[in-house]
C-alpha positions in Angstrom: -13.0 21.2 2.5 -12.6 17.1 2.4 -12.3 14.8 0.3 -16.0 13.0 1.4 -18.9 14.8 1.9 -19.7 16.0 5.4 -21.8 15.9 7.3 -23.0 12.5 6.3 -26.8 12.7 5.3 -29.2 10.2 5.8 -30.0 8.5 3.1 -30.1 5.0 1.7 -27.6 3.8 0.0 -27.7 1.5 -3.0 -24.2 -0.2 -4.0 -23.7 -2.8 -6.3 -20.6 -5.3 -7.1 -19.8 -7.7 -10.5 -17.7 -10.2 -9.5 -15.9 -11.9 -12.7 -14.0 -15.4 -13.2 -12.0 -15.7 -15.9 -14.0 -12.6 -18.0 -17.4 -14.2 -17.5 -19.7 -12.2 -14.8 -20.5 -15.0 -11.6 -23.8 -13.9 -10.4 -23.9 -16.1 -7.4 -21.6 -14.5 -4.9 -22.5 -14.1 -1.4 -19.6 -12.1 -0.5 -15.9 -10.4 -0.7 -12.9 -8.4 0.4 -10.2 -6.6 -0.9 -7.2 -5.1 0.5 -5.7 -2.6 -1.1 -2.1 -2.0 0.4 0.2 0.7 0.1 2.8 0.4 -2.7 5.5 -2.0 -3.1 3.0 -5.1 -1.5 0.6 -7.0 -3.1 -3.2 -6.4 -3.0 -5.0 -9.3 -2.3 -9.0 -10.6 -2.3 -11.2 -13.1 -1.0 -14.8 -14.0 -2.5 -17.4 -16.7 -1.5 -20.1 -18.1 -4.2 -22.9 -20.5 -3.7 -22.0 -23.6 -5.4 -24.9 -24.9 -6.4 -25.9 -21.4 -7.8 -22.6 -21.4 -10.0 -23.2 -20.9 -13.8 -22.1 -24.4 -15.5 -19.4 -22.8 -16.9 -17.6 -22.0 -14.0 -18.9 -24.4 -11.7 -17.2 -26.3 -8.8 -16.0 -29.1 -11.1 -14.4 -26.0 -13.4 -12.9 -24.7 -11.0 -11.6 -28.1 -9.3 -9.4 -28.8 -12.6 -8.1 -25.2 -13.1 -4.5 -24.5 -13.0 -4.8 -20.6 -13.2 -7.4 -18.7 -13.0 -7.9 -14.6 -12.7 -10.7 -13.0 -11.0 -11.8 -9.0 -11.2 -14.1 -7.2 -8.4 -16.2 -4.4 -9.5 -18.0 -1.9 -7.3 -20.0 1.6 -6.8 -23.1 3.2 -7.0 -24.5 3.1 -10.4 -27.3 5.7 -11.0 -30.0 3.2 -11.9 -29.7 0.2 -9.2 -31.9 -2.3 -11.1 -29.6 -1.7 -14.7 -26.3 -1.1 -14.7 -23.1 -2.4 -16.0 -19.3 -2.9 -15.7 -18.4 0.3 -17.1 -21.0 2.0 -13.7 -18.6 0.6 -11.8 -15.3 0.7 -10.4 -12.6 -1.7 -10.5 -11.4 -2.5 -7.0 -8.8 -5.7 -7.8 -7.8 -7.3 -11.1 -5.8 -11.0 -9.8 -4.5 -14.6 -9.9 -6.6 -16.9 -7.7 -3.9 -18.5 -5.2 -6.2 -20.8 -3.8 -9.8 -22.8 -4.5 -11.3 -24.1 -1.3 -14.5 -26.0 -1.3 -16.8 -26.7 1.5 -19.5 -29.1 0.3 -21.3 -29.6 3.1 -22.3 -25.6 3.0 -21.9 -25.8 -0.4 -19.0 -22.8 -0.3 -16.4 -21.7 -3.1 -14.0 -19.8 -1.6 -11.3 -18.5 -3.5 -8.5 -16.1 -2.0 -5.4 -14.2 -4.3 -3.7 -11.2 -4.7 -3.1 -8.8 -7.4 -1.3 -9.2 -10.7 2.1 -8.5 -8.3 1.6 -11.6 -8.0 3.7 -12.8 -11.0 7.0 -10.7 -10.2 6.7 -12.2 -6.6 6.6 -15.4 -7.2 9.2 -15.5 -10.2 12.6 -15.3 -8.8 15.8 -14.6 -10.9 19.7 -13.9 -10.8 19.8 -11.5 -13.8 20.9 -8.9 -12.9 20.5 -6.8 -16.1 23.6 -4.6 -15.3 23.4 -2.6 -18.5 20.0 -1.9 -19.0 18.5 1.3 -17.0 15.8 0.8 -14.5 12.8 1.6 -16.7 13.8 -0.2 -19.3 14.2 -3.5 -16.8 10.7 -2.8 -15.5 9.4 -2.5 -19.3 11.4 -5.8 -19.5 9.7 -7.9 -16.7 6.0 -6.6 -17.1 6.5 -7.7 -20.7 7.2 -11.1 -20.0 4.4 -11.8 -18.0 1.5 -9.7 -20.7 1.5 -6.5 -18.8 2.5 -2.8 -19.9 4.1 -0.2 -18.0 3.8 3.1 -16.9 6.5 5.5 -16.0 9.2 8.2 -17.7 12.1 6.5 -19.1 15.0 6.4 -16.4 19.1 7.4 -17.5 21.1 5.3 -15.2 22.7 1.8 -15.8 21.2 -0.9 -12.9 24.7 -1.9 -13.0 26.1 1.7 -11.2 23.4 1.1 -8.3 24.7 -2.1 -7.6 28.8 -1.4 -7.4 27.4 1.9 -5.3 24.9 -0.8 -2.8 27.8 -3.7 -3.2 24.7 -6.0 -4.0 26.0 -9.4 -4.6 25.7 -10.7 -8.2 24.8 -14.3 -7.7 21.6 -14.0 -5.1 18.5 -15.1 -6.0 15.5 -12.9 -5.7 12.2 -12.4 -6.5 12.2 -9.9 -9.7 9.8 -7.8 -7.2 12.2 -7.1 -4.9 14.6 -6.4 -7.5 12.0 -3.9 -8.9 11.3 -2.2 -5.4 15.1 -1.9 -4.8 15.4 -0.4 -8.6 12.4 2.1 -8.2 14.0 3.1 -4.8 17.2 4.0 -6.0 15.3 6.0 -8.4 12.9 7.4 -5.3 10.1 5.9 -7.6 7.0 3.8 -6.1 6.3 0.4 -7.5 3.2 -0.8 -7.9 0.4 -2.7 -10.4 -3.0 -1.6 -10.7 -5.0 -4.0 -13.5 -2.6 -5.1 -15.8 -0.4 -1.9 -15.8 3.3 -1.8 -14.4 3.7 1.8 -12.7 7.1 2.3 -12.2 7.8 5.5 -11.9 7.0 9.2 -8.9 4.7 8.2 -6.5 1.1 9.4 -7.4 0.5 12.5 -5.8 -2.1 13.2 -2.9 -5.4 14.7 -3.2 -5.7 18.6 -2.3 -7.9 17.9 -0.1 -8.0 14.8 3.3 -11.0 12.3 4.0 -12.1 13.6 7.3 -13.2 11.1 10.0 -15.1 13.5 12.1 -16.1 13.2 15.9 -18.7 15.2 17.4 -20.3 15.9 20.8 -23.8 17.3 20.8 -25.0 19.8 23.9 -25.7 16.6 25.9 -22.2 14.8 25.4 -23.3 12.3 23.2 -21.3 11.7 20.0 -21.9 11.1 16.6 -19.6 10.6 13.9 -19.0 9.3 10.6 -17.2 5.9 11.1 -18.7 2.9 13.1 -15.5 2.1 14.9 -12.4 4.1 15.9 -9.3 3.2 17.6 -6.4 5.1 18.0 -3.0 4.6 19.5 0.1 5.7 20.5 3.8 4.5 20.8 5.1 6.6 23.5 8.5 4.6 22.8 8.9 6.0 19.4 7.1 9.4 20.7 10.5 9.3 23.2 12.9 10.0 20.3 14.5 8.5 17.2 18.0 8.8 15.7 19.2 6.9 12.7 22.8 7.0 12.0 23.9 5.6 8.6 27.7 4.9 8.0 28.5 4.4 4.4 32.2 3.6 2.9 32.6 5.2 -0.6 34.8 3.2 -2.7 35.4 6.4 -5.1 36.2 8.7 -3.3 38.6 6.0 -0.6 36.8 7.1 2.6 34.2 6.8 4.8 30.8 8.7 5.9 28.4 9.1 8.9 25.1 10.8 9.4 22.8 11.4 12.2 19.6 12.4 11.7 18.2 14.4 13.5 21.3 16.6 14.7 21.7 16.7 18.4 24.6 17.1 20.7 27.7 18.7 20.8 29.7 16.0 19.9 30.8 15.8 16.1 31.7 12.8 13.6 31.9 12.7 10.0 28.8 13.9 8.6 27.0 15.7 11.4 26.4 15.8 15.4 26.7 12.9 17.2 22.8 11.8 18.9 22.1 12.6 22.3 19.8 11.6 25.0 18.0 8.9 25.5 16.6 8.6 22.3 16.6 4.9 20.6 19.7 4.3 17.8 18.7 2.6 14.9 21.9 2.6 12.3 22.6 1.3 8.6 25.2 0.6 6.6 25.0 1.4 3.3 27.6 1.5 0.9 29.0 3.7 -2.2 27.1 6.7 -0.5 28.8 10.2 0.1 27.7 12.6 2.8 24.7 14.2 1.2 23.2 10.9 0.1 24.4 9.2 3.8 22.1 12.1 5.5 18.9 12.0 2.9 18.8 8.0 3.5 18.9 9.1 7.6 16.2 11.3 6.9 14.3 8.8 4.8 14.2 6.2 7.3 13.6 7.9 10.3 10.6 9.3 8.4 9.3 5.6 7.6 10.6 4.6 11.2 8.4 7.6 13.3 5.4 6.9 11.2 4.6 4.5 13.7 4.0 6.7 16.3 0.1 7.7 15.8 -2.0 4.9 14.5 -5.5 5.0 13.4 -8.1 2.1 12.7 -11.7 3.2 11.7 -14.6 1.0 10.2 -17.2 3.1 8.3 -19.3 2.4 5.1 -17.3 2.3 2.2 -17.2 4.4 -0.3 -14.6 4.5 -3.5 -13.3 8.2 -2.6 -10.4 7.1 -0.7 -7.6 5.7 -2.1 -3.7 4.7 -0.4 -1.9 8.1 -1.9 -5.3 10.7 0.2 -4.6 11.3 3.8 -7.3 11.0 6.4 -8.2 13.5 9.1 -9.1 12.9 12.7 -10.7 15.8 14.0 -13.6 16.5 17.2 -12.0 13.8 20.1 -10.1 16.7 21.4 -6.9 15.0 22.0 -3.4 15.0 20.2 -5.0 11.9 18.1 -6.5 15.2 16.3 -3.9 15.2 12.9 -3.7 13.8 9.5 -2.4 10.4 8.8 -0.9 8.7 6.2 -2.9 5.9 4.5 -1.6 1.7 5.7 -4.2 0.0 4.2 -7.8 0.2 2.8 -10.2 -3.0 2.8 -13.5 -2.9 1.3 -16.4 -6.1 1.6 -19.2 -6.4 0.8 -21.9 -9.4 1.6 -25.5 -9.4 1.4 -25.8 -9.5 5.5 -23.8 -6.4 6.0 -23.6 -4.5 2.4 -20.8 -2.2 1.4 -18.0 -1.4 4.2 -14.3 -0.4 4.5 -11.7 -1.0 6.9 -8.8 2.0 7.3 -5.3 1.8 8.8 -3.3 4.5 8.6 -0.2 6.2 10.4 1.8 9.1 10.9 4.3 11.0 13.6 3.0 13.4 15.7 3.2 17.2 14.6 5.1 18.0 18.1 7.3 15.1 17.5 8.9 16.2 14.4 12.5 17.1 14.8 13.8 20.6 14.3 16.9 21.3 13.5 
């Protein structure tokens, strides 16, 4: 079983899209692209219009005079492609325009921008909100930008995290850096969808993977549900990675060292010393105990080794694949046949090329997973 329908049937597709600017449907678009990243980053968009076909209320002169503008791009497969509305499509992004580019020679107007994560990225702060919990900080910052917040209430005051992590109380940083740092302390994901700031546990993955299936017929001729497929393996990472976390705990007045994976016979505080020809990644983080240092080492090891196996594919777009789904490659008869975590999804639509998408994904090879 897979998240997408396989085998692919040779049927005609009739995707449709709506582009809204300032809440108004603008029918003059020629092409658009939406890049949905993984959590902690802003999604981006790019949309091009035929300038001479823009309605008078949103013509080139109107765009040239704007100090702020918002775009929403919706796409999907309506039951009646000749008669559809916004409710028949899925919203892929709602965001603020960063740049307006006009080419009077080709009469092309192009808008680029980011989702409302940009509001937090562009806002700098030195306020630490020490007496508020992480969820209260998220709610306050969201309200400051006209967004709502979704997620459970937390109980630990942010000042506790600052003390443990030796965070400078005078550093200026973006509100997004503050939110994502707090999310990491809570074990949460932090991302914006539409006008909602999600600050809570990472959404669960669908029960079935999204399969990219490569097959060979009896004559050795290949077929697949992709238009382009490229895979790679980092042999440097495949050789092995050991993460070393060192921490000084002021409360316990002692230092801790944790290694992951634990290898070798030499023992230091917190586990076995690394051995062999593995790459060593050293991290210093204040305020951890032995268990916390080990958890951080495991987390960092997972993040680093996910870059061992990489996959890129282009195929006809659908709205089934999300950033939380696993992508499964099958049928190549190589070590590349495995599951991958989605790194990014870029959907695009144009008059010339229709509705397509590119997938970027990565993971560690199952045989490289350390056994302790």
